[in-house]
Residue, then its C-alpha position, 0 to 999 in steps of 0.5 A: m732789454l725791456r725795462i720793467a718796474v715792479p713794486n718792491k713792497g706793499s699789497l701789490a708786490e707779492t702778487a706782481s712778482e708771482m704773476l711775472h714768475e708764472a709768466g716765465y720771468t726770473g725775478r729777484r731771490d733776495p728782497k733787498d735786490l733792487h735791480v735784477i737782469d733776466p738775460q734769457n728773456e731779455v728783460e731788466f727788473f727794477y724794484l721800486r716804491p709803488k708810488d714812484i713807478a708811474t713817475y719812472v715809466g711816464s718819464g720814459a726812464l723805464d719801459v713798463g711797470i706794474t702799479g695801481r690805477d690809483l697810484l697812476l692817476d695820483a702821480r699825474m704823469p701825462g706820459a704814463r698810460e694804462i695798458e692792461q688790467l691785471g685782475f688783482a688788488a681791487s679797491t674802491f675810493r670813497f669820501a667819508a665824514p661824520a654821519g649827516r655832515f655831508s651828502e653830496v660832493s658839492d657839500l665839500e666846497g671849502a672843506r678840509i679833506a684828508t687823503s693819501y692820494p691828493g693828486l687823484v682827489d684833486s682831479f676828481l674835485d676839479e671835474h665836479g667843480v668843487a674847491a676844497d683844501l686837501v690835507p695830504l697824509d701818509g696813511a691812517v687818514e680815518s683819524a684825521v676828522e677826530l683829531g680835528v685835522a680835516d672835515a672829511i676824508a677820501d680813502v680806500v673803502e673795503t668793508g667800511t668797518t674801520l670807518r664806522q669805528a672812527g664814526l664815519d660814513v661814506f657819501g657821494p659817488v665812487i671816486l675811483k675803482s682801482e686795481a693793479v694795472l700794467i702801465g707803459a711809457p710814452t713810446e712802446a718798447e720792443g718786447v712789450e707785446t711778448l710781456l703782455r701776451r704772457l701776462r694775459g696767459v697767466m690771467v686766463a689760467q687763473r680764470y679757467v680750468m680744463v674739464d675732461y669727461d666721458l659721454p654717450a656720443e648721442l648727448v654731445d650736442t646737449a653737453v656742448k650747450i652746457a660747456p661750449g668752451i672758448e671756441s669748441p670742445t675737443i671730442s675724441p672717440l673711445r674704444d666703445a663707439a657709443w661713447v666719446a671723450v670730451r675736453v673743454m675749458v670752463a670758467r673756474k668760477g661756477v665749474n662745480q655747477v657745470m660738473d653737476a649739469l654734465y653729470a645730470i645728463g649722463a657724463r661720467a669720469i668728470l675730471v678738473t685740471a688746473i691750467h698753469n698758463a695759456r695762449l688764446 
């Protein structure tokens, strides 16, 4: 059986479980369950702390896992490798400090930096030839400067509101752009390709919708330029020989603009349908 590590809590857990469910797998029903077997799909799920997943997968104890790229790099497990971006839980890591105190990474030489990701930050500083003292904290690092524990912090930055409230400004280059990823063990196990294909199908379904519409046959070439589809639209005859029915996949983002453009050239009965899963 394919052994899959899944986050048991935190921002990754719910979406990862939903994605696996949409991919056709049967996960846990009780949040207290730490091990679930899905015999129909020949997989075992192990629900683990997100920070530990890279360690289990990198050691080969488990075959694949869902975690954040930040957690993967922070673990520094040579055997763990990123297989696929999963398109959720995006985050950006930056340095921050009181306004005007630092401007470049090189200014951090000898400084104290508070972070919940010491492995990630240490690797970044090594790449830039900067020696600093890291202060590992388990969250709420924005308070470290005010409390005198650190001179700067390295943390996830979303809107920057929390940092500004703590009197901090971001500086220097982006440390990392992270998101949820599927990671694999040093040796690929049987069943990984099936899992990957299913997850990609779910991601396609999240990004695209199906658009159906009726159109005068003479306008097909114009309509295809507006919505060309993945490969090519499906064109079907209608009872009225002057009209055709068209079905095409369109990116979910911007579908309303596509509908407006199709209507403007003469398309009618335009319908949009969600896609639950796909294989492309």
